[in-house]
C-alpha positions, 0 to 999 in steps of 0.5 A: 296288372289287372284293370277292372272294366268298371274303372275304364267305363267310369274313367273314359267319359270323364277323360273325354269330357275334360278334353272337350272342356279344355278345347272349348276353353282354348278356342274361346280364349283365342277368339276373345283375346283378339277383341279390343276393349270398348274403352281401348284400355289394356288389362293392366290399365283396367286393373289399376282403375278398379 
């Protein structure tokens, strides 16, 4: 199977960027999932209120 070097040059940065973005999303979710809301409501209660 033949792979064009330009294909690898274009895919590698895209793959690295997507891995970095996934890491940032996961770390942000872990950090903020432990923060309580200012009114002490759950997400379901806030959705019902809206």
